[in-house]
ZADO-1210 file (C-alpha; in nm, 4 decimals, padded with zeros to 6 digits):
<atoms>
<atom x="02.1947" y="03.7344" z="02.2243" code="MET" pos="1"/>
<atom x="01.9110" y="03.7034" z="01.9735" code="LEU" pos="2"/>
<atom x="02.1572" y="03.7021" z="01.6831" code="VAL" pos="3"/>
<atom x="02.3676" y="03.4349" z="01.8543" code="LEU" pos="4"/>
<atom x="02.0612" y="03.2236" z="01.9233" code="ALA" pos="5"/>
<atom x="01.9538" y="03.2467" z="01.5593" code="ILE" pos="6"/>
<atom x="02.3055" y="03.1563" z="01.4472" code="LEU" pos="7"/>
<atom x="02.3236" y="02.8513" z="01.6702" code="LEU" pos="8"/>
<atom x="01.9676" y="02.7229" z="01.6604" code="PHE" pos="9"/>
<atom x="01.8162" y="02.8341" z="01.3278" code="VAL" pos="10"/>
<atom x="02.0919" y="02.8811" z="01.0715" code="VAL" pos="11"/>
<atom x="02.2078" y="02.5149" z="01.0622" code="PRO" pos="12"/>
<atom x="01.8622" y="02.4120" z="00.9395" code="TYR" pos="13"/>
<atom x="01.8782" y="02.6719" z="00.6612" code="LEU" pos="14"/>
<atom x="02.2068" y="02.5394" z="00.5204" code="ILE" pos="15"/>
<atom x="02.1576" y="02.2445" z="00.2859" code="PRO" pos="16"/>
<atom x="02.3707" y="01.9370" z="00.3429" code="LEU" pos="17"/>
<atom x="02.6552" y="01.8603" z="00.1071" code="GLY" pos="18"/>
<atom x="02.6240" y="01.6202" z="-00.1824" code="ARG" pos="19"/>
<atom x="02.8504" y="01.3402" z="-00.0599" code="GLY" pos="20"/>
<atom x="02.6565" y="01.0350" z="-00.1793" code="GLN" pos="21"/>
<atom x="02.7387" y="00.7048" z="-00.3420" code="ALA" pos="22"/>
<atom x="02.7597" y="00.7156" z="-00.7210" code="SER" pos="23"/>
<atom x="02.5866" y="00.3762" z="-00.7454" code="VAL" pos="24"/>
<atom x="02.2769" y="00.2447" z="-00.5647" code="PRO" pos="25"/>
<atom x="02.3286" y="00.0326" z="-00.2559" code="ARG" pos="26"/>
<atom x="02.1813" y="-00.2726" z="-00.4296" code="GLU" pos="27"/>
<atom x="02.4594" y="-00.2635" z="-00.6903" code="ALA" pos="28"/>
<atom x="02.7193" y="-00.3082" z="-00.4152" code="LEU" pos="29"/>
<atom x="02.5659" y="-00.6289" z="-00.2805" code="VAL" pos="30"/>
<atom x="02.7760" y="-00.9300" z="-00.3783" code="ARG" pos="31"/>
<atom x="02.6294" y="-01.2643" z="-00.4832" code="ASP" pos="32"/>
<atom x="02.7160" y="-01.4065" z="-00.1410" code="ASN" pos="33"/>
<atom x="02.5751" y="-01.1061" z="00.0465" code="GLY" pos="34"/>
<atom x="02.2429" y="-01.0486" z="00.2185" code="ARG" pos="35"/>
<atom x="02.0800" y="-00.8336" z="00.4844" code="PHE" pos="36"/>
<atom x="01.9844" y="-00.9558" z="00.8302" code="LEU" pos="37"/>
<atom x="01.7412" y="-00.7824" z="01.0633" code="ASP" pos="38"/>
<atom x="01.9209" y="-00.7255" z="01.3929" code="VAL" pos="39"/>
<atom x="01.6930" y="-00.5543" z="01.6447" code="ASP" pos="40"/>
<atom x="01.5291" y="-00.3570" z="01.3663" code="GLY" pos="41"/>
<atom x="01.8559" y="-00.2633" z="01.1959" code="ALA" pos="42"/>
<atom x="01.9422" y="-00.3903" z="00.8480" code="SER" pos="43"/>
<atom x="02.2917" y="-00.5420" z="00.8694" code="ILE" pos="44"/>
<atom x="02.4838" y="-00.6475" z="00.5600" code="TYR" pos="45"/>
<atom x="02.6593" y="-00.9852" z="00.5798" code="VAL" pos="46"/>
<atom x="02.8664" y="-01.1868" z="00.3348" code="GLU" pos="47"/>
<atom x="02.9367" y="-01.5596" z="00.3655" code="GLU" pos="48"/>
<atom x="03.2012" y="-01.7585" z="00.1840" code="ASP" pos="49"/>
<atom x="03.1825" y="-02.1394" z="00.1946" code="ASN" pos="50"/>
<atom x="02.8720" y="-02.1402" z="00.4195" code="PRO" pos="51"/>
<atom x="02.8382" y="-02.5189" z="00.4033" code="GLU" pos="52"/>
<atom x="03.1925" y="-02.5839" z="00.5264" code="ALA" pos="53"/>
<atom x="03.2390" y="-02.8488" z="00.7929" code="SER" pos="54"/>
<atom x="03.5467" y="-02.6677" z="00.9253" code="GLY" pos="55"/>
<atom x="03.5596" y="-02.3817" z="01.1768" code="PRO" pos="56"/>
<atom x="03.4142" y="-02.0363" z="01.1125" code="THR" pos="57"/>
<atom x="03.6183" y="-01.7196" z="01.0762" code="ILE" pos="58"/>
<atom x="03.4496" y="-01.3851" z="01.1458" code="VAL" pos="59"/>
<atom x="03.6037" y="-01.0754" z="00.9853" code="LEU" pos="60"/>
<atom x="03.5371" y="-00.7387" z="01.1569" code="ILE" pos="61"/>
<atom x="03.6486" y="-00.4296" z="00.9651" code="HIS" pos="62"/>
<atom x="03.7941" y="-00.1073" z="01.1011" code="GLY" pos="63"/>
<atom x="03.6737" y="00.2529" z="01.1050" code="PHE" pos="64"/>
<atom x="03.5638" y="00.3539" z="00.7564" code="GLY" pos="65"/>
<atom x="03.5894" y="-00.0059" z="00.6413" code="GLY" pos="66"/>
<atom x="03.3376" y="-00.2677" z="00.5357" code="SER" pos="67"/>
<atom x="03.3251" y="-00.6163" z="00.3890" code="THR" pos="68"/>
<atom x="03.5158" y="-00.4608" z="00.0983" code="PHE" pos="69"/>
<atom x="03.8235" y="-00.4449" z="00.3232" code="SER" pos="70"/>
<atom x="03.8464" y="-00.8265" z="00.3178" code="TRP" pos="71"/>
<atom x="03.8153" y="-00.8743" z="-00.0590" code="ARG" pos="72"/>
<atom x="04.1622" y="-01.0368" z="-00.0787" code="HIS" pos="73"/>
<atom x="04.1158" y="-01.2588" z="00.2246" code="ASN" pos="74"/>
<atom x="03.7690" y="-01.4059" z="00.2708" code="ALA" pos="75"/>
<atom x="03.7766" y="-01.6302" z="-00.0351" code="ARG" pos="76"/>
<atom x="04.1311" y="-01.7482" z="00.0465" code="PHE" pos="77"/>
<atom x="04.0267" y="-01.8857" z="00.3856" code="PHE" pos="78"/>
<atom x="03.7110" y="-02.0324" z="00.2346" code="ALA" pos="79"/>
<atom x="03.9245" y="-02.2189" z="-00.0172" code="GLU" pos="80"/>
<atom x="04.1171" y="-02.3679" z="00.2746" code="HIS" pos="81"/>
<atom x="03.8052" y="-02.5187" z="00.4271" code="GLY" pos="82"/>
<atom x="03.6821" y="-02.2448" z="00.6582" code="TYR" pos="83"/>
<atom x="03.3384" y="-02.0912" z="00.6692" code="ARG" pos="84"/>
<atom x="03.3984" y="-01.7159" z="00.6469" code="VAL" pos="85"/>
<atom x="03.1556" y="-01.4511" z="00.7710" code="VAL" pos="86"/>
<atom x="03.2196" y="-01.0814" z="00.7156" code="SER" pos="87"/>
<atom x="02.9789" y="-00.8023" z="00.7992" code="LEU" pos="88"/>
<atom x="02.9339" y="-00.4275" z="00.7880" code="ASP" pos="89"/>
<atom x="02.9004" y="-00.2999" z="01.1422" code="LEU" pos="90"/>
<atom x="02.6204" y="-00.0580" z="01.2235" code="LYS" pos="91"/>
<atom x="02.6994" y="00.2779" z="01.0681" code="GLY" pos="92"/>
<atom x="02.9374" y="00.1371" z="00.8081" code="PHE" pos="93"/>
<atom x="02.9232" y="00.0059" z="00.4535" code="GLY" pos="94"/>
<atom x="02.5764" y="-00.1032" z="00.3484" code="LEU" pos="95"/>
<atom x="02.4420" y="-00.1545" z="00.6996" code="SER" pos="96"/>
<atom x="02.1933" y="00.0570" z="00.8958" code="HIS" pos="97"/>
<atom x="02.2988" y="00.4195" z="00.9436" code="LYS" pos="98"/>
<atom x="02.1230" y="00.6692" z="01.1662" code="GLU" pos="99"/>
<atom x="02.1962" y="00.8845" z="01.4687" code="PHE" pos="100"/>
<atom x="01.9470" y="00.7407" z="01.7159" code="GLY" pos="101"/>
<atom x="02.0933" y="00.3973" z="01.7924" code="SER" pos="102"/>
<atom x="02.3891" y="00.2894" z="02.0044" code="ASP" pos="103"/>
<atom x="02.7170" y="00.2896" z="01.8087" code="HIS" pos="104"/>
<atom x="02.9508" y="00.2066" z="02.0990" code="SER" pos="105"/>
<atom x="03.1862" y="-00.0888" z="02.0658" code="HIS" pos="106"/>
<atom x="02.9998" y="-00.3012" z="02.3248" code="PRO" pos="107"/>
<atom x="02.6835" y="-00.2471" z="02.1199" code="ALA" pos="108"/>
<atom x="02.8683" y="-00.3449" z="01.8024" code="GLN" pos="109"/>
<atom x="02.9922" y="-00.6598" z="01.9778" code="ALA" pos="110"/>
<atom x="02.6341" y="-00.7459" z="02.0717" code="GLU" pos="111"/>
<atom x="02.5426" y="-00.6966" z="01.7061" code="LEU" pos="112"/>
<atom x="02.8161" y="-00.9381" z="01.5927" code="VAL" pos="113"/>
<atom x="02.6951" y="-01.1958" z="01.8451" code="ALA" pos="114"/>
<atom x="02.3392" y="-01.1684" z="01.7154" code="GLU" pos="115"/>
<atom x="02.4567" y="-01.2065" z="01.3560" code="VAL" pos="116"/>
<atom x="02.6369" y="-01.5268" z="01.4566" code="LEU" pos="117"/>
<atom x="02.3225" y="-01.6486" z="01.6304" code="THR" pos="118"/>
<atom x="02.1121" y="-01.5890" z="01.3211" code="GLN" pos="119"/>
<atom x="02.3705" y="-01.7703" z="01.1076" code="LEU" pos="120"/>
<atom x="02.3781" y="-02.0592" z="01.3588" code="VAL" pos="121"/>
<atom x="02.7474" y="-02.0129" z="01.4350" code="VAL" pos="122"/>
<atom x="02.8219" y="-02.1303" z="01.7877" code="GLU" pos="123"/>
<atom x="03.1954" y="-02.0574" z="01.7950" code="GLN" pos="124"/>
<atom x="03.4408" y="-01.8801" z="01.5675" code="ALA" pos="125"/>
<atom x="03.7877" y="-01.7428" z="01.5233" code="TYR" pos="126"/>
<atom x="03.7522" y="-01.3656" z="01.5212" code="VAL" pos="127"/>
<atom x="03.9650" y="-01.1262" z="01.3152" code="VAL" pos="128"/>
<atom x="03.9463" y="-00.7545" z="01.3910" code="GLY" pos="129"/>
<atom x="04.1143" y="-00.4765" z="01.1945" code="HIS" pos="130"/>
<atom x="04.1932" y="-00.1447" z="01.3637" code="SER" pos="131"/>
<atom x="03.8719" y="-00.0373" z="01.5441" code="MET" pos="132"/>
<atom x="03.7454" y="-00.3896" z="01.4773" code="GLY" pos="133"/>
<atom x="04.0000" y="-00.5154" z="01.7309" code="THR" pos="134"/>
<atom x="03.8215" y="-00.3195" z="02.0024" code="SER" pos="135"/>
<atom x="03.4862" y="-00.4640" z="01.8933" code="VAL" pos="136"/>
<atom x="03.6457" y="-00.8099" z="01.8860" code="MET" pos="137"/>
<atom x="03.7799" y="-00.7749" z="02.2414" code="LEU" pos="138"/>
<atom x="03.4392" y="-00.6610" z="02.3676" code="HIS" pos="139"/>
<atom x="03.2867" y="-00.9657" z="02.1984" code="LEU" pos="140"/>
<atom x="03.5387" y="-01.1967" z="02.3662" code="ALA" pos="141"/>
<atom x="03.4662" y="-01.0321" z="02.7017" code="HIS" pos="142"/>
<atom x="03.0876" y="-01.0503" z="02.6682" code="LEU" pos="143"/>
<atom x="03.0675" y="-01.3921" z="02.4986" code="TYR" pos="144"/>
<atom x="03.3862" y="-01.5879" z="02.5761" code="PRO" pos="145"/>
<atom x="03.2104" y="-01.9166" z="02.5064" code="GLN" pos="146"/>
<atom x="03.1715" y="-01.8165" z="02.1408" code="ARG" pos="147"/>
<atom x="03.5379" y="-01.7419" z="02.0736" code="VAL" pos="148"/>
<atom x="03.7962" y="-01.9955" z="01.9582" code="LEU" pos="149"/>
<atom x="04.0803" y="-01.7508" z="01.9023" code="GLY" pos="150"/>
<atom x="04.1589" y="-01.3865" z="01.8293" code="LEU" pos="151"/>
<atom x="04.3506" y="-01.2180" z="01.5484" code="ILE" pos="152"/>
<atom x="04.4181" y="-00.8449" z="01.5742" code="SER" pos="153"/>
<atom x="04.5305" y="-00.6488" z="01.2696" code="VAL" pos="154"/>
<atom x="04.6705" y="-00.3009" z="01.3389" code="SER" pos="155"/>
<atom x="04.4507" y="-00.2907" z="01.6463" code="GLY" pos="156"/>
<atom x="04.3114" y="00.0438" z="01.7622" code="ALA" pos="157"/>
<atom x="04.2238" y="-00.0146" z="02.1270" code="VAL" pos="158"/>
<atom x="04.1403" y="00.2573" z="02.3770" code="GLY" pos="159"/>
<atom x="04.2143" y="00.1371" z="02.7295" code="VAL" pos="160"/>
<atom x="04.1075" y="00.4469" z="02.9200" code="GLN" pos="161"/>
<atom x="03.7571" y="00.5883" z="02.9418" code="GLU" pos="162"/>
<atom x="03.7574" y="00.9562" z="02.8581" code="ARG" pos="163"/>
<atom x="03.4874" y="01.2134" z="02.9061" code="SER" pos="164"/>
<atom x="03.3689" y="01.3770" z="02.5866" code="SER" pos="165"/>
<atom x="03.2177" y="01.7243" z="02.5928" code="ALA" pos="166"/>
<atom x="03.1573" y="01.6919" z="02.2198" code="LEU" pos="167"/>
<atom x="02.9555" y="01.3761" z="02.2784" code="GLY" pos="168"/>
<atom x="02.7326" y="01.5656" z="02.5194" code="THR" pos="169"/>
<atom x="02.6924" y="01.8616" z="02.2850" code="ILE" pos="170"/>
<atom x="02.5876" y="01.6363" z="01.9974" code="LEU" pos="171"/>
<atom x="02.2813" y="01.5248" z="02.1936" code="ARG" pos="172"/>
<atom x="02.1363" y="01.8728" z="02.1353" code="PHE" pos="173"/>
<atom x="01.9605" y="01.8720" z="01.7932" code="PRO" pos="174"/>
<atom x="02.0905" y="02.2074" z="01.6569" code="PRO" pos="175"/>
<atom x="02.4512" y="02.1085" z="01.7271" code="PHE" pos="176"/>
<atom x="02.3895" y="01.7661" z="01.5719" code="LYS" pos="177"/>
<atom x="02.2630" y="01.9488" z="01.2637" code="ARG" pos="178"/>
<atom x="02.5749" y="02.1684" z="01.2583" code="TRP" pos="179"/>
<atom x="02.7798" y="01.8483" z="01.2664" code="GLY" pos="180"/>
<atom x="02.5907" y="01.7024" z="00.9713" code="GLU" pos="181"/>
<atom x="02.6373" y="02.0240" z="00.7731" code="VAL" pos="182"/>
<atom x="03.0111" y="02.0202" z="00.8381" code="PHE" pos="183"/>
<atom x="03.0649" y="01.6514" z="00.7638" code="LEU" pos="184"/>
<atom x="02.8546" y="01.6439" z="00.4500" code="SER" pos="185"/>
<atom x="03.0468" y="01.9397" z="00.3083" code="ARG" pos="186"/>
<atom x="03.3919" y="01.8330" z="00.4301" code="TYR" pos="187"/>
<atom x="03.3816" y="01.4753" z="00.2999" code="ALA" pos="188"/>
<atom x="03.4529" y="01.5507" z="-00.0631" code="THR" pos="189"/>
<atom x="03.5899" y="01.2766" z="-00.2843" code="ARG" pos="190"/>
<atom x="03.9294" y="01.4474" z="-00.2793" code="GLU" pos="191"/>
<atom x="03.9504" y="01.4652" z="00.1003" code="ARG" pos="192"/>
<atom x="03.8291" y="01.1104" z="00.1500" code="VAL" pos="193"/>
<atom x="04.0836" y="00.9873" z="-00.1029" code="ARG" pos="194"/>
<atom x="04.3663" y="01.1711" z="00.0740" code="ALA" pos="195"/>
<atom x="04.2648" y="01.0197" z="00.4087" code="ILE" pos="196"/>
<atom x="04.2399" y="00.6715" z="00.2578" code="LEU" pos="197"/>
<atom x="04.5783" y="00.6955" z="00.0861" code="GLU" pos="198"/>
<atom x="04.7436" y="00.8020" z="00.4128" code="SER" pos="199"/>
<atom x="04.6532" y="00.4654" z="00.5670" code="ALA" pos="200"/>
<atom x="04.8639" y="00.2692" z="00.3169" code="TYR" pos="201"/>
<atom x="05.2390" y="00.2398" z="00.2848" code="TYR" pos="202"/>
<atom x="05.2177" y="00.0821" z="-00.0602" code="ARG" pos="203"/>
<atom x="05.0569" y="00.2574" z="-00.3548" code="ASP" pos="204"/>
<atom x="04.7473" y="00.0394" z="-00.3915" code="VAL" pos="205"/>
<atom x="04.4644" y="00.2954" z="-00.4065" code="VAL" pos="206"/>
<atom x="04.3438" y="00.2555" z="-00.7643" code="THR" pos="207"/>
<atom x="04.0200" y="00.4112" z="-00.8831" code="GLU" pos="208"/>
<atom x="03.8500" y="00.0772" z="-00.8241" code="GLU" pos="209"/>
<atom x="03.9769" y="00.0595" z="-00.4648" code="VAL" pos="210"/>
<atom x="03.8816" y="00.4206" z="-00.3940" code="PHE" pos="211"/>
<atom x="03.5322" y="00.3791" z="-00.5384" code="ASP" pos="212"/>
<atom x="03.4907" y="00.0571" z="-00.3405" code="GLY" pos="213"/>
<atom x="03.5531" y="00.2458" z="-00.0179" code="TYR" pos="214"/>
<atom x="03.3906" y="00.5784" z="-00.1019" code="TYR" pos="215"/>
<atom x="03.0621" y="00.4385" z="-00.2312" code="ASN" pos="216"/>
<atom x="03.0206" y="00.2408" z="00.0896" code="ARG" pos="217"/>
<atom x="03.1320" y="00.5195" z="00.3239" code="ILE" pos="218"/>
<atom x="02.8757" y="00.7699" z="00.1910" code="VAL" pos="219"/>
<atom x="02.5895" y="00.5238" z="00.1436" code="ALA" pos="220"/>
<atom x="02.2779" y="00.6061" z="00.3443" code="GLY" pos="221"/>
<atom x="02.2604" y="00.8506" z="00.6371" code="ARG" pos="222"/>
<atom x="02.6320" y="00.8243" z="00.7020" code="TRP" pos="223"/>
<atom x="02.6899" y="01.1632" z="00.8655" code="SER" pos="224"/>
<atom x="02.4365" y="01.0911" z="01.1404" code="GLY" pos="225"/>
<atom x="02.6035" y="00.7586" z="01.2161" code="SER" pos="226"/>
<atom x="02.9473" y="00.9180" z="01.2275" code="LEU" pos="227"/>
<atom x="02.8216" y="01.1729" z="01.4787" code="LEU" pos="228"/>
<atom x="02.6660" y="00.8913" z="01.6831" code="ALA" pos="229"/>
<atom x="03.0040" y="00.7167" z="01.6973" code="MET" pos="230"/>
<atom x="03.1564" y="01.0372" z="01.8315" code="THR" pos="231"/>
<atom x="02.8739" y="01.0678" z="02.0852" code="ARG" pos="232"/>
<atom x="02.9209" y="00.7081" z="02.2054" code="ASP" pos="233"/>
<atom x="03.3007" y="00.7036" z="02.1979" code="MET" pos="234"/>
<atom x="03.3363" y="00.7253" z="02.5771" code="ARG" pos="235"/>
<atom x="03.1679" y="00.3872" z="02.6198" code="ARG" pos="236"/>
<atom x="03.3913" y="00.2184" z="02.3616" code="SER" pos="237"/>
<atom x="03.7025" y="00.1998" z="02.5793" code="ALA" pos="238"/>
<atom x="03.8279" y="-00.1444" z="02.6843" code="VAL" pos="239"/>
<atom x="03.8060" y="-00.1000" z="03.0617" code="THR" pos="240"/>
<atom x="03.7696" y="-00.4678" z="03.1538" code="PHE" pos="241"/>
<atom x="04.0653" y="-00.6916" z="03.2401" code="ALA" pos="242"/>
<atom x="04.2312" y="-00.8105" z="02.9210" code="LEU" pos="243"/>
<atom x="04.4175" y="-01.0640" z="03.1332" code="GLU" pos="244"/>
<atom x="04.0912" y="-01.2571" z="03.1521" code="GLY" pos="245"/>
<atom x="04.0788" y="-01.3126" z="02.7749" code="LEU" pos="246"/>
<atom x="04.2769" y="-01.6348" z="02.7743" code="ASP" pos="247"/>
<atom x="04.2483" y="-01.7231" z="02.4055" code="PHE" pos="248"/>
<atom x="04.5113" y="-01.8087" z="02.1462" code="PRO" pos="249"/>
<atom x="04.5812" y="-01.4660" z="02.0004" code="THR" pos="250"/>
<atom x="04.7793" y="-01.3396" z="01.7029" code="LEU" pos="251"/>
<atom x="04.8582" y="-00.9679" z="01.6888" code="ILE" pos="252"/>
<atom x="04.9749" y="-00.8287" z="01.3541" code="ILE" pos="253"/>
<atom x="05.1107" y="-00.4783" z="01.3039" code="TRP" pos="254"/>
<atom x="05.2527" y="-00.3180" z="00.9879" code="GLY" pos="255"/>
<atom x="05.6021" y="-00.1764" z="01.0338" code="GLU" pos="256"/>
<atom x="05.5073" y="00.1425" z="00.8446" code="HIS" pos="257"/>
<atom x="05.1702" y="00.2003" z="01.0119" code="ASP" pos="258"/>
<atom x="05.1345" y="00.5755" z="01.0670" code="THR" pos="259"/>
<atom x="04.7800" y="00.5499" z="01.2021" code="TRP" pos="260"/>
<atom x="04.8455" y="00.3133" z="01.4927" code="ILE" pos="261"/>
<atom x="05.1885" y="00.3351" z="01.6520" code="SER" pos="262"/>
<atom x="05.3898" y="00.0486" z="01.7975" code="ARG" pos="263"/>
<atom x="05.3659" y="00.2257" z="02.1329" code="THR" pos="264"/>
<atom x="04.9859" y="00.2199" z="02.1235" code="SER" pos="265"/>
<atom x="04.9925" y="-00.1544" z="02.0458" code="ILE" pos="266"/>
<atom x="05.2296" y="-00.2165" z="02.3369" code="ASP" pos="267"/>
<atom x="04.9853" y="-00.0534" z="02.5797" code="ARG" pos="268"/>
<atom x="04.7507" y="-00.3500" z="02.5590" code="TRP" pos="269"/>
<atom x="04.9089" y="-00.6452" z="02.3789" code="ARG" pos="270"/>
<atom x="05.1162" y="-00.7741" z="02.6713" code="ASP" pos="271"/>
<atom x="04.8033" y="-00.7961" z="02.8850" code="ARG" pos="272"/>
<atom x="04.6595" y="-01.0731" z="02.6667" code="LEU" pos="273"/>
<atom x="04.7953" y="-01.3984" z="02.8130" code="PRO" pos="274"/>
<atom x="04.7838" y="-01.6015" z="02.4919" code="GLY" pos="275"/>
<atom x="04.9179" y="-01.3389" z="02.2521" code="ALA" pos="276"/>
<atom x="05.1975" y="-01.3642" z="01.9996" code="SER" pos="277"/>
<atom x="05.3103" y="-01.0479" z="01.8199" code="PHE" pos="278"/>
<atom x="05.4264" y="-01.0233" z="01.4583" code="HIS" pos="279"/>
<atom x="05.5413" y="-00.7196" z="01.2610" code="ILE" pos="280"/>
<atom x="05.4630" y="-00.7367" z="00.8905" code="MET" pos="281"/>
<atom x="05.7371" y="-00.5699" z="00.6868" code="PRO" pos="282"/>
<atom x="05.6685" y="-00.3369" z="00.3980" code="GLY" pos="283"/>
<atom x="05.3092" y="-00.2471" z="00.4866" code="VAL" pos="284"/>
<atom x="05.1155" y="00.0247" z="00.6630" code="GLY" pos="285"/>
<atom x="04.7784" y="00.0250" z="00.8390" code="HIS" pos="286"/>
<atom x="04.6065" y="-00.2252" z="00.6075" code="LEU" pos="287"/>
<atom x="04.8327" y="-00.5328" z="00.5893" code="PRO" pos="288"/>
<atom x="04.5542" y="-00.7572" z="00.4579" code="MET" pos="289"/>
<atom x="04.5216" y="-00.5355" z="00.1501" code="GLU" pos="290"/>
<atom x="04.8804" y="-00.4246" z="00.0979" code="GLU" pos="291"/>
<atom x="05.0331" y="-00.7730" z="00.1079" code="ASP" pos="292"/>
<atom x="04.7466" y="-01.0240" z="00.1102" code="PRO" pos="293"/>
<atom x="04.9686" y="-01.3225" z="00.0300" code="ASP" pos="294"/>
<atom x="05.1893" y="-01.2624" z="00.3324" code="GLN" pos="295"/>
<atom x="04.8936" y="-01.1784" z="00.5527" code="PHE" pos="296"/>
<atom x="04.6825" y="-01.4765" z="00.4483" code="ASN" pos="297"/>
<atom x="04.9741" y="-01.7130" z="00.4921" code="GLY" pos="298"/>
<atom x="05.0541" y="-01.5822" z="00.8387" code="MET" pos="299"/>
<atom x="04.6949" y="-01.6079" z="00.9577" code="VAL" pos="300"/>
<atom x="04.6437" y="-01.9515" z="00.8016" code="LEU" pos="301"/>
<atom x="04.9586" y="-02.0835" z="00.9698" code="GLU" pos="302"/>
<atom x="04.8303" y="-01.9556" z="01.3038" code="PHE" pos="303"/>
<atom x="04.4858" y="-02.1106" z="01.2548" code="LEU" pos="304"/>
<atom x="04.6224" y="-02.4438" z="01.1356" code="GLU" pos="305"/>
<atom x="04.8557" y="-02.4609" z="01.4356" code="SER" pos="306"/>
<atom x="04.5518" y="-02.4458" z="01.6633" code="LEU" pos="307"/>
<atom x="04.3875" y="-02.7372" z="01.4854" code="ARG" pos="308"/>
<atom x="04.6847" y="-02.9766" z="01.5158" code="GLU" pos="309"/>
</atoms>
């Protein structure tokens, strides 16, 4: 028993963490239109394109492992068409605040987005959510319906059933949290992260520049603690409220070759949104906005312009 106790409670603190860290300082990744906002003590990275626009605002919410970098082919396009565009790194992602102690559930992320909009003096916006960002977007629409003009889901990853998580409970115990950090920091090598990233695309678009753009943001800061916190808080991220009550104009986009989110998983929730139209983008996988930005931007712009007629 003593040996087991030492193994579980002492050994993880004797093993150094892996060396998965960004190859450039965080400051070098901040764009000219980017800045940090203080949201309840957390530093949240935000980018704005066309901030003085008189037209509506579009808010871009990335998916799991994503960041403002995910919208590099899209934000400026919509800004050039008269929209004010706000993109942000959610807590635990990109250049934003990363640590184990705070709430990383999707309702908490939705509250964060709402506070960012408040600080930017944005009363209402069209909201775009990619993958996990769709779940955050739906929580935002549920909590703050008065702030939403319309919804655009891209390869939406939406859990509609609350599930108990033994792992989430275990991670609340410090030695097991430390074991998790040891594992993640040693598992997330550049090679493994690249393989995971490439599996999300159908087209061969992962150049060294694209990979570095993702990797340097993924491993910035105390990323392993945040990733464990997301696992801990996963149970509270399910969309358990009535989607039928979200009566907004809604565009749902799914890539026909998406191997991360199946058509079946989209069908579980899309028909429950009363104002939803569904479009399959041909020739793309899980990241349509990156794999075929021209098609994606045109489809979204057509949807937005139709709402302004």
